[in-house]
C-alpha positions in Angstrom: 15.1 -12.6 -7.1 14.5 -9.3 -8.8 14.3 -11.0 -12.2 11.5 -13.2 -10.8 9.7 -10.2 -9.4 10.0 -8.3 -12.7 8.5 -11.3 -14.6 5.6 -11.4 -12.0 5.1 -7.7 -12.4 4.8 -8.0 -16.1 2.3 -10.8 -15.8 0.2 -9.2 -13.1 0.5 -5.8 -14.8 -0.7 -7.0 -18.2 -3.8 -8.7 -16.8 -4.7 -5.9 -14.4 -4.1 -2.9 -16.6 -7.5 -3.0 -18.4 -9.4 -3.1 -15.1 -7.5 0.0 -13.8 -7.2 2.2 -16.9 -9.9 1.0 -19.4 -12.8 -0.7 -17.7 -12.4 1.8 -14.8 -10.8 5.2 -14.7 -7.6 5.6 -12.6 -7.1 9.2 -11.4 -3.6 9.8 -10.0 -2.4 12.8 -8.0 0.9 13.8 -6.4 3.5 11.6 -8.2 5.8 14.6 -8.1 6.3 13.6 -4.5 7.8 10.3 -5.7 10.3 11.6 -8.2 13.3 12.4 -5.9 12.9 9.8 -3.2 15.9 7.6 -2.2 15.8 4.0 -3.3 15.5 2.8 0.3 14.0 3.6 3.7 10.7 5.0 2.3 7.5 4.0 4.0 4.2 4.5 2.3 1.1 4.5 4.6 -2.3 4.1 3.0 -5.9 3.5 3.8 -7.1 0.1 2.6 -10.3 -0.9 0.7 -9.4 -4.3 -1.0 -6.8 -6.9 -0.4 -5.0 -6.5 -3.7 -6.5 -3.9 -6.2 -4.9 -0.8 -4.7 -1.5 -2.6 -4.2 -1.6 -3.5 -7.9 -2.4 0.1 -8.8 0.6 1.3 -6.7 2.9 -1.0 -8.5 1.7 0.3 -11.9 2.2 3.9 -10.7 5.7 3.3 -9.4 6.7 1.6 -12.7 5.2 4.5 -14.7 7.0 7.1 -12.5 10.3 5.2 -13.2 9.6 5.9 -16.9 9.1 9.6 -16.0 5.3 9.5 -16.4 3.6 12.0 -14.1 0.0 11.4 -12.8 -0.9 9.0 -15.5 -0.2 5.4 -16.7 -0.6 5.8 -20.5 0.4 2.8 -22.6 2.0 0.2 -20.2 5.3 -0.2 -21.9 6.8 0.6 -18.5 6.1 -3.1 -17.7 9.1 -4.0 -20.0 11.4 -2.6 -17.3 9.3 -2.4 -14.1 10.2 -0.8 -10.8 10.9 -3.7 -8.4 12.3 -1.9 -5.4 9.1 -2.0 -3.3 7.5 -4.5 -0.9 4.1 -4.5 0.6 2.9 -5.7 4.0 0.1 -8.3 3.9 -1.5 -10.9 6.3 0.0 -14.4 6.0 -3.6 -15.8 6.1 -4.5 -13.8 3.0 -1.4 -14.8 1.0 -2.0 -18.5 1.4 -5.5 -18.7 -0.1 -4.7 -19.9 -3.6 -2.1 -19.9 -6.4 -3.0 -16.3 -7.4 -2.3 -14.9 -4.0 1.0 -16.9 -3.9 1.9 -15.1 -7.2 1.4 -11.8 -5.5 3.6 -13.0 -2.7 6.4 -13.4 -5.3 5.7 -9.8 -6.4 7.1 -8.5 -3.1 4.8 -9.4 -0.2 6.1 -9.2 3.4 3.8 -11.6 5.1 3.0 -10.9 8.8 0.9 -12.9 11.3 -2.1 -11.1 12.7 -2.1 -10.7 16.4 -5.9 -10.1 16.2 -8.8 -11.6 14.2 -10.7 -9.5 11.8 -14.2 -9.0 13.1 -13.3 -9.6 16.7 -13.3 -7.1 19.6 -9.9 -8.1 20.7 -7.5 -5.2 21.3 -4.8 -4.9 18.7 -1.3 -5.6 20.0 0.8 -4.7 17.0 3.1 -6.8 14.9 5.0 -9.9 16.1 8.7 -9.0 16.7 9.9 -11.4 14.0 7.5 -9.7 11.5 8.8 -6.3 12.5 12.3 -7.4 11.7 11.2 -8.5 8.2 9.9 -5.0 7.5 13.0 -3.4 9.0 15.2 -5.5 6.6 13.0 -4.5 3.6 13.3 -0.8 4.5 17.1 -1.1 4.5 17.1 -1.8 0.8 13.7 -0.8 -0.6 10.4 1.0 -0.3 7.7 -0.5 1.8 3.9 -0.1 1.5 2.0 -0.5 4.8 -1.6 -0.2 5.8 -1.7 1.1 9.4 -5.3 -0.1 9.9 -4.6 -3.7 8.9 -8.1 -4.1 7.6 -10.3 -3.0 4.7 -12.9 -1.5 7.1 -13.0 2.3 6.9 -12.1 4.3 9.9 -10.8 1.3 11.8 -8.2 2.3 14.4 -4.5 2.3 13.5 -2.0 -0.1 14.9 1.0 1.1 16.9 3.2 -1.3 15.0 3.4 1.3 12.3 4.7 3.9 14.8 7.3 1.4 16.1 8.6 0.9 12.5 8.9 4.6 12.0 10.7 5.3 15.3 13.1 2.4 14.7 13.9 3.1 11.1 13.3 6.9 10.7 12.1 6.5 7.1 10.6 9.1 4.8 6.9 8.6 5.3 4.6 9.2 2.3 0.8 9.1 3.0 -1.5 7.7 0.3 -5.2 8.2 0.1 -7.2 5.9 -2.1 -10.9 5.7 -3.0 -13.2 3.9 -5.3 -11.6 0.5 -5.2 -14.2 -1.0 -2.9 -16.9 0.1 -5.3 -15.2 -1.3 -8.4 -13.9 -4.6 -7.0 -14.8 -7.2 -4.5 -13.1 -7.4 -1.1 -10.1 -9.3 -2.6 -9.8 -6.8 -5.3 -9.7 -9.4 -8.1 -13.3 -9.4 -9.4 -15.3 -6.5 -10.9 -18.3 -5.3 -9.0 -19.0 -2.0 -10.9 -17.5 -0.9 -14.1 -16.7 2.7 -15.0 -15.7 3.6 -11.4 -13.3 6.4 -10.7 -10.3 4.9 -8.8 -8.4 7.7 -7.1 -4.8 7.5 -5.8 -3.3 10.6 -4.1 0.3 10.7 -3.0 0.9 13.4 -0.4 4.1 15.2 0.5 6.4 13.4 3.1 5.2 13.8 6.7 7.1 16.1 9.0 7.9 13.5 11.6 9.0 14.3 15.2 10.5 11.0 16.2 10.4 11.9 19.9 6.6 12.5 19.7 4.3 10.4 21.9 3.3 7.2 20.1 -0.4 7.9 20.3 0.0 11.4 19.0 2.2 10.1 16.1 -0.4 7.5 15.2 -3.1 10.1 15.3 -1.2 12.3 12.9 -0.7 9.3 10.5 -4.4 8.4 10.6 -5.3 12.0 9.9 -2.9 12.1 7.0 -4.6 9.2 5.3 -8.0 10.6 6.2 -9.0 7.8 8.5 -9.1 9.9 11.8 -12.1 10.7 13.9 -12.2 14.1 12.3 -12.8 12.7 8.8 -15.2 10.0 10.2 -17.4 12.7 11.6 -17.6 14.4 8.1 -19.2 11.3 6.6 
């Protein structure tokens, strides 16, 4: 399976590299926080602006770090031997749209069913238990990228499913802050909207987690770490 994923990474990587590093400008910070991580039980939590563009950027960066590049991509020869030990969480509805989204699914998507509809006022209830088990299994062998808000809308409330995953698995938690992707790409992250945009990706140091902390307080800390808390909203 890893061979299939490596081939998919090479295909997606070659087609996406110009949009990230040539047509737009990818600015990377904090990759020193990735260099000594274990190969499993690492959870990345990030804000979310498009369905796919930032995930693709993360995959490029992880591959570059494997080749000892720091805070830059450079020439993408890293795609010859990509880093495949990472999965990303995505909505099942999104991954069934067309052949291209199914290709991304082969790249390492953990598809989960939404317990809420985007745009509705329904209270979020977290992940389905079977979907939680999928992520648990992935963490036992790999890194996992999760988007606590579950939507591309800025400052949307976080979901407690993320807290459940952290309390159950006790992973290293790395916050990521991204920006510029919603300006450069459409909502799916596959079509250009504005060229020459600065795309920023910042990896922060691992969170100091108190696993006995109240779930609401832990979620508030996570949302603050990815700059999606009320405090950051009020700065806008």
